[in-house]
C-alpha positions as CSV (number, residue, x, y, z in Angstrom):
1,X,0.0,0.0,0.0
2,X,1.4,3.4,-1.0
3,X,0.4,5.3,2.1
4,X,2.0,3.9,5.2
5,X,0.5,4.0,8.7
6,X,2.5,6.4,10.9
7,X,3.1,5.8,14.6
8,X,0.9,2.6,14.6
9,X,-2.2,4.8,14.8
10,X,-5.2,2.6,15.4
11,X,-7.8,2.5,12.6
12,X,-10.9,4.5,13.4
13,X,-14.3,3.1,12.8
14,X,-16.1,6.4,12.2
15,X,-17.1,7.6,8.8
16,X,-17.2,11.4,9.2
17,X,-14.7,13.0,6.8
18,X,-13.6,16.6,6.6
19,X,-12.3,17.4,3.0
20,X,-10.0,20.3,2.5
21,X,-7.8,21.7,-0.3
22,X,-5.4,24.5,-1.2
23,X,-4.3,25.9,-4.6
24,X,-5.6,25.8,-8.1
25,X,-9.0,25.1,-9.6
26,X,-7.8,21.6,-10.6
27,X,-7.3,20.8,-6.9
28,X,-10.8,22.1,-6.3
29,X,-12.2,19.9,-9.1
30,X,-10.4,16.8,-7.6
31,X,-11.8,17.6,-4.2
32,X,-15.3,17.9,-5.6
33,X,-15.1,14.5,-7.3
34,X,-13.5,13.0,-4.2
35,X,-16.4,14.3,-2.1
36,X,-18.9,12.8,-4.5
37,X,-17.1,9.5,-4.3
38,X,-17.0,9.6,-0.5
39,X,-20.7,10.2,-0.2
40,X,-21.3,7.4,-2.8
41,X,-19.3,5.0,-0.6
42,X,-21.4,5.9,2.5
43,X,-19.2,8.5,4.2
44,X,-20.5,11.6,5.8
45,X,-19.0,14.9,4.7
46,X,-18.3,17.0,7.8
47,X,-17.9,20.8,8.1
48,X,-16.4,20.5,11.6
49,X,-12.9,19.2,12.1
50,X,-13.6,18.6,15.8
51,X,-16.4,16.3,14.9
52,X,-14.7,14.4,12.1
53,X,-12.9,11.0,12.1
54,X,-10.7,11.8,9.0
55,X,-9.1,15.0,7.6
56,X,-8.2,14.7,3.9
57,X,-6.1,17.6,2.5
58,X,-5.6,17.9,-1.3
59,X,-2.3,19.9,-1.0
60,X,-0.5,22.5,-3.1
61,X,3.3,22.8,-3.6
62,X,3.4,25.4,-6.4
63,X,5.2,27.8,-4.1
64,X,7.0,27.5,-0.7
65,X,4.2,29.5,0.8
66,X,1.6,27.0,-0.4
67,X,3.6,24.2,1.1
68,X,3.8,26.1,4.4
69,X,0.0,26.6,4.4
70,X,-0.4,22.8,3.7
71,X,1.7,22.0,6.8
72,X,-0.1,24.5,8.9
73,X,-3.5,23.0,8.0
74,X,-2.4,19.6,8.9
75,X,-1.0,20.7,12.3
76,X,-4.1,22.8,13.0
77,X,-6.4,19.8,12.3
78,X,-4.6,17.8,15.0
79,X,-4.7,20.6,17.5
80,X,-8.5,20.9,16.9
81,X,-9.0,17.1,17.1
82,X,-6.2,15.0,18.6
83,X,-8.0,11.8,17.6
84,X,-8.4,12.7,13.9
85,X,-6.6,10.7,11.2
86,X,-4.9,13.0,8.7
87,X,-4.6,11.9,5.0
88,X,-2.4,14.1,2.8
89,X,-2.9,13.7,-0.9
90,X,-1.7,15.6,-4.0
91,X,1.4,17.7,-4.8
92,X,3.0,17.9,-1.3
93,X,2.7,14.2,-1.0
94,X,4.3,13.7,-4.4
95,X,7.2,16.1,-3.6
96,X,8.1,15.3,0.0
97,X,6.2,12.2,1.1
98,X,8.7,11.0,3.8
99,X,9.1,14.5,5.3
100,X,5.5,14.6,6.3
101,X,5.8,11.3,8.1
102,X,9.1,12.3,9.8
103,X,7.6,15.6,11.0
104,X,4.6,13.9,12.5
105,X,2.1,15.8,10.4
106,X,0.2,12.9,8.9
107,X,-1.0,9.4,9.4
108,X,-1.2,8.6,5.6
109,X,0.4,10.2,2.5
110,X,-0.5,9.8,-1.1
111,X,1.0,11.7,-4.1
112,X,-0.6,12.6,-7.4
113,X,0.2,9.3,-9.0
114,X,-1.6,7.3,-6.3
115,X,-3.9,10.0,-5.0
116,X,-7.1,7.9,-5.2
117,X,-5.6,4.9,-3.4
118,X,-6.4,6.6,-0.1
119,X,-9.9,5.0,-0.2
120,X,-8.2,1.8,0.7
121,X,-7.3,3.1,4.2
122,X,-10.8,4.2,5.1
123,X,-13.2,1.7,6.8
124,X,-15.9,0.2,4.6
125,X,-19.3,2.0,4.9
126,X,-22.7,1.2,3.6
127,X,-23.1,2.7,0.0
128,X,-25.1,5.9,-0.3
129,X,-26.8,7.5,-3.3
130,X,-27.5,10.9,-1.7
131,X,-24.9,12.7,-3.8
132,X,-22.9,15.8,-2.9
133,X,-25.0,18.5,-1.3
134,X,-24.9,21.5,-3.6
135,X,-22.4,24.1,-2.6
136,X,-20.9,21.8,0.0
137,X,-17.5,23.3,-0.9
138,X,-18.8,26.9,-0.5
139,X,-19.6,27.5,-4.2
140,X,-22.5,26.7,-6.4
141,X,-20.2,26.5,-9.4
142,X,-18.8,23.1,-10.2
143,X,-15.3,22.3,-11.4
144,X,-14.8,19.3,-13.7
145,X,-11.3,18.0,-14.5
146,X,-10.7,17.1,-18.2
147,X,-7.0,16.3,-18.2
148,X,-3.9,15.9,-16.0
149,X,-0.3,16.8,-16.4
150,X,1.9,19.1,-18.4
151,X,5.1,18.8,-20.4
152,X,5.8,22.5,-21.2
153,X,8.4,22.7,-18.4
154,X,8.4,26.4,-17.8
155,X,11.7,27.1,-16.1
156,X,10.0,28.5,-13.0
157,X,7.4,25.8,-12.6
158,X,7.5,22.7,-10.5
159,X,4.1,21.4,-11.6
160,X,5.3,19.0,-14.4
161,X,7.5,17.3,-11.9
162,X,4.5,16.7,-9.6
163,X,1.7,16.1,-12.1
164,X,3.5,14.1,-14.8
165,X,2.9,13.9,-18.5
166,X,-0.4,15.1,-20.1
167,X,-3.2,12.6,-19.9
168,X,-6.7,13.5,-21.2
169,X,-9.9,12.0,-19.8
170,X,-12.4,10.3,-22.2
171,X,-14.8,12.7,-23.8
172,X,-17.8,10.5,-22.9
173,X,-16.8,10.5,-19.3
174,X,-16.5,14.3,-19.1
175,X,-19.9,14.7,-20.8
176,X,-21.5,12.3,-18.3
177,X,-19.9,14.2,-15.4
178,X,-21.3,17.5,-16.6
179,X,-24.7,15.9,-17.0
180,X,-24.5,14.6,-13.4
181,X,-23.4,18.0,-12.0
182,X,-26.4,19.6,-13.7
183,X,-28.7,16.8,-12.3
184,X,-27.3,17.7,-8.8
185,X,-28.4,21.3,-9.3
186,X,-25.3,23.1,-10.5
187,X,-26.0,25.6,-13.2
188,X,-22.4,26.4,-14.1
189,X,-19.4,24.2,-14.8
190,X,-15.7,25.2,-15.2
191,X,-13.5,22.8,-17.3
192,X,-10.2,22.6,-15.6
193,X,-6.9,20.6,-15.7
194,X,-3.2,21.2,-15.5
195,X,-3.3,22.6,-19.1
196,X,-6.7,22.2,-20.7
197,X,-5.5,23.4,-24.1
198,X,-3.5,20.2,-24.3
199,X,-6.8,18.1,-24.2
200,X,-6.7,15.4,-26.9
201,X,-8.8,12.3,-27.5
202,X,-8.1,10.7,-30.9
203,X,-8.7,13.4,-33.5
204,X,-10.6,15.5,-31.0
205,X,-9.3,18.5,-29.1
206,X,-10.7,21.1,-26.6
207,X,-13.0,22.5,-29.2
208,X,-14.5,19.1,-29.9
209,X,-15.0,18.5,-26.2
210,X,-16.8,21.9,-25.7
211,X,-19.0,21.2,-28.7
212,X,-19.9,17.8,-27.3
213,X,-20.8,19.3,-23.9
214,X,-23.0,22.0,-25.5
215,X,-24.7,19.4,-27.7
216,X,-25.3,16.6,-25.2
217,X,-25.9,18.5,-21.9
218,X,-28.2,21.2,-20.7
219,X,-25.7,23.0,-18.4
220,X,-26.7,26.7,-18.7
221,X,-23.2,28.0,-18.2
222,X,-19.8,26.6,-19.2
223,X,-16.4,28.2,-18.3
224,X,-12.8,27.5,-19.2
225,X,-9.9,27.8,-16.8
226,X,-6.5,28.9,-18.0
227,X,-5.4,28.9,-21.6
228,X,-2.1,29.6,-23.4
229,X,-2.1,32.4,-26.1
230,X,-1.2,29.9,-28.8
231,X,-4.4,28.0,-27.9
232,X,-6.7,30.9,-28.8
233,X,-8.0,29.8,-32.2
234,X,-10.7,31.0,-34.5
235,X,-12.5,27.7,-34.1
236,X,-12.6,28.1,-30.3
237,X,-13.7,31.7,-30.5
238,X,-16.5,30.8,-33.0
239,X,-18.0,28.5,-30.4
240,X,-18.0,31.4,-27.9
241,X,-19.6,33.8,-30.4
242,X,-22.3,31.2,-31.4
243,X,-23.2,30.0,-27.9
244,X,-24.4,32.3,-25.1
245,X,-23.9,29.3,-22.7
246,X,-20.1,29.8,-23.0
247,X,-18.9,32.5,-20.5
248,X,-16.8,35.1,-22.3
249,X,-14.0,35.2,-19.8
250,X,-10.5,34.1,-20.7
251,X,-7.6,33.6,-18.3
252,X,-4.3,33.8,-20.3
253,X,-1.1,34.0,-18.3
254,X,1.3,36.6,-19.6
255,X,4.1,36.4,-16.9
256,X,6.3,39.0,-18.7
257,X,6.1,41.3,-21.7
258,X,9.9,40.9,-22.3
259,X,10.7,38.4,-25.0
260,X,14.1,37.9,-23.3
261,X,12.5,37.0,-20.0
262,X,9.8,34.9,-21.7
263,X,12.6,32.8,-23.4
264,X,14.3,32.3,-20.1
265,X,11.0,31.3,-18.6
266,X,10.7,28.8,-21.5
267,X,7.3,30.2,-22.3
268,X,6.2,29.0,-25.8
269,X,5.2,32.4,-27.2
270,X,6.5,35.9,-27.8
271,X,4.8,39.1,-26.7
272,X,3.8,39.7,-30.3
273,X,2.0,36.3,-30.3
274,X,0.3,37.2,-27.0
275,X,-0.9,40.5,-28.3
276,X,-2.2,38.8,-31.4
277,X,-4.2,36.4,-29.3
278,X,-5.8,39.3,-27.3
279,X,-6.7,41.1,-30.5
280,X,-8.3,37.9,-31.9
281,X,-10.4,37.6,-28.8
282,X,-11.7,41.1,-29.0
283,X,-12.3,41.0,-32.7
284,X,-14.6,38.0,-32.2
285,X,-16.0,39.0,-28.7
286,X,-15.6,42.8,-28.1
287,X,-17.1,42.5,-24.6
288,X,-15.0,39.5,-23.4
289,X,-13.0,39.8,-20.2
290,X,-9.4,38.7,-20.1
291,X,-7.5,38.1,-16.9
292,X,-3.8,37.3,-16.6
293,X,-0.9,36.3,-14.4
294,X,2.3,38.2,-13.9
295,X,5.6,37.2,-12.3
296,X,7.8,40.0,-11.1
297,X,11.4,39.6,-10.0
298,X,12.2,36.7,-12.3
299,X,16.0,36.1,-12.3
300,X,17.9,38.7,-14.4
301,X,14.8,40.8,-14.9
302,X,16.1,44.4,-15.3
303,X,14.2,47.6,-14.4
304,X,13.7,48.1,-18.2
305,X,12.2,44.6,-18.6
306,X,10.0,45.1,-15.6
307,X,8.8,48.5,-16.9
308,X,8.0,46.9,-20.3
309,X,5.7,44.5,-18.6
310,X,4.1,47.2,-16.5
311,X,3.6,49.4,-19.5
312,X,2.1,46.6,-21.5
313,X,-0.4,45.8,-18.8
314,X,-1.2,49.4,-18.3
315,X,-2.1,49.8,-22.0
316,X,-4.1,46.5,-22.3
317,X,-7.7,46.1,-21.2
318,X,-7.2,43.3,-18.7
319,X,-10.1,43.0,-16.3
320,X,-7.9,41.6,-13.5
321,X,-4.2,41.1,-12.9
322,X,-2.9,38.3,-10.6
323,X,0.6,39.3,-9.6
324,X,3.2,37.0,-8.0
325,X,6.8,37.6,-6.9
326,X,9.1,35.0,-8.4
327,X,9.4,32.0,-6.0
328,X,12.6,29.9,-6.3
329,X,11.7,26.2,-6.5
330,X,14.4,23.6,-6.2
331,X,14.4,21.3,-9.2
332,X,13.5,23.9,-11.7
333,X,15.9,25.5,-14.2
334,X,15.2,29.0,-13.1
335,X,16.5,28.2,-9.6
336,X,19.9,27.6,-11.1
337,X,20.0,30.9,-13.0
338,X,22.5,33.6,-12.1
339,X,21.0,37.1,-11.4
340,X,18.5,36.1,-8.7
341,X,16.6,39.3,-7.7
342,X,16.8,40.7,-4.2
343,X,13.6,40.5,-2.2
344,X,13.6,44.2,-1.6
345,X,13.3,44.9,-5.4
346,X,10.7,42.2,-5.7
347,X,8.5,43.9,-3.1
348,X,9.0,47.3,-4.8
349,X,7.9,45.9,-8.2
350,X,5.0,44.0,-6.6
351,X,3.8,47.3,-5.0
352,X,3.7,49.0,-8.4
353,X,1.9,46.2,-10.0
354,X,-0.6,45.8,-7.2
355,X,-1.5,49.5,-7.6
356,X,-2.1,48.9,-11.3
357,X,-4.2,45.8,-10.5
358,X,-6.6,47.8,-8.4
359,X,-7.0,50.3,-11.3
360,X,-7.7,47.5,-13.7
361,X,-10.4,45.8,-11.7
362,X,-12.0,49.2,-11.0
363,X,-12.0,50.2,-14.7
364,X,-13.5,46.8,-15.6
365,X,-16.2,47.2,-13.0
366,X,-17.0,50.7,-14.0
367,X,-17.8,49.7,-17.6
368,X,-20.8,47.8,-16.3
369,X,-22.5,50.8,-14.5
370,X,-26.1,51.1,-15.5
371,X,-26.1,47.8,-17.4
372,X,-28.1,44.7,-16.6
373,X,-26.1,41.5,-16.2
374,X,-27.0,37.9,-15.7
375,X,-25.9,36.7,-12.3
376,X,-25.5,33.1,-11.1
377,X,-26.3,33.7,-7.4
378,X,-24.0,31.7,-5.1
379,X,-25.4,32.6,-1.8
380,X,-26.2,35.3,0.8
381,X,-24.4,37.0,3.6
382,X,-25.8,39.6,6.0
383,X,-28.9,39.9,4.0
384,X,-27.1,40.4,0.7
385,X,-26.8,38.0,-2.2
386,X,-23.7,37.6,-4.4
387,X,-22.7,35.9,-7.5
388,X,-20.9,36.3,-10.9
389,X,-21.8,37.6,-14.3
390,X,-20.7,35.6,-17.3
391,X,-17.6,37.8,-17.7
392,X,-16.7,37.1,-14.1
393,X,-17.8,40.4,-12.7
394,X,-18.7,39.9,-9.0
395,X,-22.1,41.3,-8.1
396,X,-23.7,41.9,-4.7
397,X,-27.3,42.9,-4.2
398,X,-30.3,42.8,-1.9
399,X,-33.3,40.6,-2.9
400,X,-36.9,40.4,-1.9
401,X,-36.9,36.6,-1.9
402,X,-34.4,33.8,-1.7
403,X,-32.6,33.6,-5.1
404,X,-29.6,31.5,-4.1
405,X,-28.7,29.0,-6.8
406,X,-30.6,30.9,-9.5
407,X,-29.5,32.8,-12.5
408,X,-31.2,36.2,-12.4
409,X,-30.9,39.7,-14.0
410,X,-29.3,42.4,-11.9
411,X,-28.8,46.0,-12.7
412,X,-25.4,47.4,-11.8
413,X,-25.8,50.5,-9.7
414,X,-22.4,51.4,-8.2
415,X,-18.9,50.2,-7.5
416,X,-17.6,48.9,-4.2
417,X,-14.3,50.0,-2.8
418,X,-11.5,49.5,-5.4
419,X,-13.9,47.9,-7.8
420,X,-13.5,44.4,-6.2
421,X,-17.2,44.0,-6.8
422,X,-20.3,46.0,-7.8
423,X,-23.5,46.8,-6.0
424,X,-26.7,46.0,-7.9
425,X,-30.5,45.6,-7.7
426,X,-32.9,43.1,-9.1
427,X,-34.1,43.8,-12.6
428,X,-36.8,41.4,-13.7
């Protein structure tokens, strides 16, 4: 058995499981499927660690901070419930399996390659067909994994070492999963994976998969997670133009606007190709929202190269910027590069970019003032409902009745602080 018992911990007979995760949408999609599998096998999903028998953490190791948070979660679970059995799965388990045993942070560890073997260490329970309560994970949007793995080997990224080579799931299986999520009450599904643009099944690709989902399911909303600029094709954009069920939001990581830095990052595009992809999107879909990722302080990045990236983002109509300081990861090519940037300069560059990020999200939100948008309502808090428009605008509004889990029209009235979301009112 891949996951070994630590400290001769006695097997518990209870069936209450607390499922947790860190990191990307792919991790969330896996946790969603794991939760469904657990309920199907008769386990009870718990929202209270203190009243649970097992704690399962789908971990993240993309940065040292993510690893630290994973360790903290495991330690906190034991403090809250000394009797709980902790099961670590995912990227941290793949990277440092033995360290988690040695540090007394787990009772079982499984990596990505044997992630689903953890079911073997749980006690048998009577089967259940109740399904996963909608929004158990805190969202009414569902995440469906379509592939696993990546072989791009960006020089800063440890993910290919943890996730392995690309493997695509069968199209029929994905379509069946989306059908099931709709049956469970979800009205929006996001297709996710390590690199969804690498999806292949025979002659089929991501476009074929999307077309099959649109044809064979009734899911009202379908989103895509991250894409590379070289994957933005006319055939993909034609689907978006022809189907209002596809949400016009694209997340396309830029990382840097310097071709010199992009080459050192081993990114498979130039800034000219990236710009062409954006232009293609806005030619087909003028109102589409585009979000991006930026890495500041990559080894050898000069002030001029940083400024080039800042200027590019300032002049481009991104709806949101996700900004990260370069994180040195052992085992990656970038960790061996000369010219590592001092933390002081990373912080200064981060501060400039974060100021621009606030401006971008505010500008994007402001474009919607006075407009009516379709909002998939995720829930309520303090008497206010909130959800997302198709272009990923976050909307909060009061309602005269319970509209949680519904798609309704909302008029955008004003901006919240820094444009993080907008205030609206029902517009039927």
